[in-house]
N, C-alpha and C positions, 0 to 999 in steps of 0.2 A: 720386283716385289715378291717376297715369298708368301706362302699360303696364310700364315698367321698374320702378317702385316696386312694382307688383303682383307682378312676377316675383321681385323681391328678397324680399318678404314671404312669398311662397309657398315659395321655396327655404329661407328661414329656418325655416319651420314644418315642412318635410318633409325637412330635411337628413339625417335618420337613415334614411330609406327606402332600401332597397337598389336599387330601380329608378331612383330619381333619382341615386343615387351612380354607378350604371353609366352613366347618360346623361351625367353630368359627365365621367366618365373618357373616354367616346367623344369628347366635344367637344374635350378637350385632348390626345387621342392624337396623337402625331406632332409636337406643338408643342414648342418649346424655351423653357425658363424664362428670363426676362429676368435679366440679371446686375446691374443697378443699381437696386435698390429696397429699401425697408424695409417690414416688416409692421407694421400698426397694429391696434388693437382692432376688433372687429366685422367682421372679414374685409376691412377696408380696407387699402390699401397707399399708400405714397408713392414715386413714381418719382424716382430720383436721377440720371437720365441727362443731362437738359438743364436749363437755368436755370428752366424753368417749374415743375419739381418738383411735378407734378400729384398731388393727393390723390384717389384713385380708389376708389369704392365697388365692392363685389362686382357682377360682371356689366357693369361699365362699362369704358370705354377712356380712354386719355389723349388729350391734345390732338391728337397725331399720328395717331390713329385706327388704329394698327397694333399696339398693345400693350394687352392686356386682362387685367383682374383676374378670375380664376375661382376662387372659394372662398378668396380670400386669397393665392393664388399668381399672380404676374404672368407672362404669357406673351407672347412675340413671335409675331405672326400671320403674319409674312412671312419667317421664317427659311428660306432655301433656295427661296423662291418668287419667281422672276423674272418681271417684266412685260415686260422687253425686254433684249436683249443684242446688241452689235455689236462689230466689230473696227474701231477708229478710229485715226487718227493721234494721237499723244500731243499734238500741237499743237492739236488740237480742244478740249482740256480747259479752257483752254489752259495747257500747261506748256511753256515755251520753253527752260528750262535743265535739263530732265530727259530724258536719252536721246533727243535730237532725231532725227527721222527714223524713229523706231520706231513700232510699233503697240501699242495697249492693248486688251485684252479688256474692254469697257465694259459694266457690268451695273447693273440697277436693279430695285427692287421698286416699291412705291407708298407714298405718305405723306410728310409733312414736319412739322417742328415749328414752322414759321412760315407766314405766308400773304402772300407778296409779290404785290402787285397787278399786277406786271409780269412774273410768272413765265413763262418760255418753255416750261416742261414741266408746266404746270398740270394737264394731263390725268392725269398720274401723281402729281404731288406733292399734289394736292388730292382724291385718290380714296382709297377704302377698299379693302381686299382683295376685298370682294364685288363691287366695281364694275368691276374690270379682270381680264381673263383672265391667268392665270399658268401657269408650268411649273416643275417641280421641277429644281433643279440643286444638289446638295449641294457643300460646299466642296471636297472632293477632286476632283469633276468640273469645278468651275470652274478649278482649277489645271491639270488635264490638258487641258482644252479650250484654254486659253490657250497651253500649251506646244505642242499639236498644230498651232496656227495660227501659230506663230512669233512670238507676242506677247512683248515684253520686260516687259510689266507687266499687272496687272489694275487697272482703274479703277472705283471705286465712284462712280456719277455719275447724272445725269439727274434722279432725285428726291434727297431728302436722305439720305445714307448714315448719318448719326448715328442715325436711327430704326431701322436694321437693324445696329446695332453688333456684336451677337453674331455674325451671319453674316459681316460684313466681317472681323472679327478672325480667325475660324476659317478663312476663305478665304485671308486673307493668310498665315497660318501654313502652310497647304498649298502656297501659291504659293512661299513662301520655301524650302520643302523641295525644290522642283524647279527652283530658280533663277529664278523669276518674281517680280518685285517688285510692290508694291502702292502705289497712290496714292489718296488720298481727295479727292474734289471736293465741297466742303462750304460751308455757310454759317457754320461756326465756332460755332454756337449749341449748345455742349456743356459739361458740367461738367468740372472739372479731372481727377478720377480716371479716368473712361473715356477722356479724351483721352490721358492719360499711358500708360494701358494700350495704346492703339492705337499710340502712338509706338514701342512695343517691337517692332511687327511691320510697320509701314508704312515706306516709303522716301521718300515725298513727299506734300505736301498743297497743294492750291490752295484758298484761302479767298475767297469772294465777300464783300467788304466793301461793303455796300450803300450806305453814306453815312458821313458823319462827324458826324452830329447825332442826338441822341435823338429829336427831332421826326420825322425821316424814318422811323426804325425804328418808332416808335409808330404813325404814320399810314399808312405804306405797306408795312410788313413784319409788323406785329403782334408785334414783338419788342423787344429792347433792344440798344443799341450796346455798352455796357460789357463784357458777357460775351464778345463777339466780339473786342474788343481784348485782353481777358485771355487768350483762346485763342491769339491771335497771339504774345503775349509768352511764353506757355508753350511754344509750338512752338519759339521761338527758344532758350529755355533747354534744351530737349530736343535741340537741334542737328538738328531736322527740316528738310529742304529744303522751303521754303515760298515760294509765289508768290501774289500778290494780284490779284484782278480787281475793278475798280470800274466798274460800269455807269453811264455818265454820262447822266442823264435831264434833259432841258431843263426848267428852272424848278424843279427839285426838289433836285438835289444838285450843280449845276454852278457854284455861286457861287465866284468866284475866291478869296475869303478862306477858304472852307471847304476848297478844294483845297490852298491853301497850308498850312493847319493840318494837314490829312491828311498831306501829304508830309513836313512837319517832324516829325510824330509817328513816321512810319515810319523816317525817318533816325535819329532819336534812340533809339527803342525797339528797332528791328529791324535797323538797319544799312543802309549804302548799297548793299550787294549784293543786297538783297531786290527781285526783279523786281516791277514794278507795271504792270498792264495796264489802260489806260483804254479801255473797250469802248463801241461805239456802240449806243445804244438804238434799237429799232424798236417802233412801237405794237403792243401785244398784250395779251391777257387783259383786265384791268380798267383799263388805261391806254391805250386806243385813241384817246383824245381828244388825246393829245400828239403832237407831230411827232417825227420821227427826229432824233437828235443832229446838229447842224451839224458839218461837218468842221472848221471853224475852232475850234469848242469843244474838240474832241479834240486839235487841234494846240496850243491854249493849255494844256490840262491836261498834256500831255506835256512842254511846255517848263517849266511850273511844277515838275514833278517833277525834271527835269534841273537846273534852277536851284537846287533845294533840296539838290542834292548826290547824288541817287540815280543809280546807274550804269546801270540797265537799266529804262527806261520805254518802254512800248509802246502803240500804238493797235490796237484790235481791232475786228473786223467791218468792216474797210475793206481788202479784198484789193488788194494792190499798193501800199499806202501805205508810204513809207519807214520809218514807225514800227513796221513789222512786223519789221524786221531787228535783229539783235543787233550792237552796236558795241563795240569794245574801248574801255574807259573811259580808257585811257592814250594810245593813238595815234589812235583814231577809225576804225580799219580795221573794215569789215564782216566779222565772224567767222562769222556765220550769216545767209544771205540767204533770205528766205521770200516766198512768194506764197500768201496764204490759209493753208491747213493743210499746205502742201508746203514742204519744205526744198529749195531749188534751187541752193545754193552754200555752201561752207564754206571758212574760212581758220582752222581751229581744229585744233590738234595736241595731243591728250591734255589738253584743258582749258586750253591756252595759246594766245595770239594768235600766228599764224605770222609776223606782221610784226615785232612788238616783243618777244615772249616773255612778255608779261604774263599772269598767271593770270586766267581768267574763271570766276567763281563758278558752280557748278552741279553736277549729277550727270551726268557725261559717259560713263562706262563702268562 
């Protein structure tokens, strides 16, 4: 019998003892109950937050490592517990059509519901609450801090915000109350019900679409492609402003045919005004054996997107590249000129091209 099974059997036999009951109360004191789960017999629960739908025994955690079953009640272990917080340009998310030139109060906890071998924030995403120092910042204080720093938005980012959905939702509500919008920077691996609930309080979403094959998701992400595509379609139906980032990894998801199929799907299911960012890969975490993405591959990917009819296709992680700019899809005028995360020029007037008057899709004010 392993240690956890021993603890479970002990708790089962002593559950009526007052001392143990008080110990369990202390353990869960200050924690917030999860909102998306169902109770099962024998103090088990099933999480309904993401497509994994983990079935979790008493005293166990879900795959994400930050949601725990205690006596048949499911708790978030990271509600209000931040591992990091920064004031970032909104372009860093990247969101290019959402209040450009403004800043976002960017916050993260720890944990993730997938395991990307190329994760750039693996120190946070692949850690448990016990492994990383954190500080308390309740939703009301999140909103007030963002306002005091002149931020136009709160960004839930760095690790996967799906796993701290309750905290994100409540912080977005508080932000909306003081005129601060919220954006979710996510892998899109979430069930429809919680995503719809979040759509009622968010103003924008950026989805990392890792690839357009199930093989890639299975081998390099430990997840599935289909639920992410379903999330993107749901966001479209909910009229949520959405941008997509596709990290182009040499030899893994850079096949021309795959990119053509990806862009055709976006055009058909989400529409030509959906911004698509092809971002440059750099070796990190568990994919240090691969080279950085050649610039010619990013140029090819961007051209495929434009040829498919998409209006706004970008190259990322290449400061100074022409693919960082936003061009009017009607006359070709640069309406937003960027260098890295900085906006250095505009020809945009209340969401329209100053040269020809065409409407440019986005959230501009």
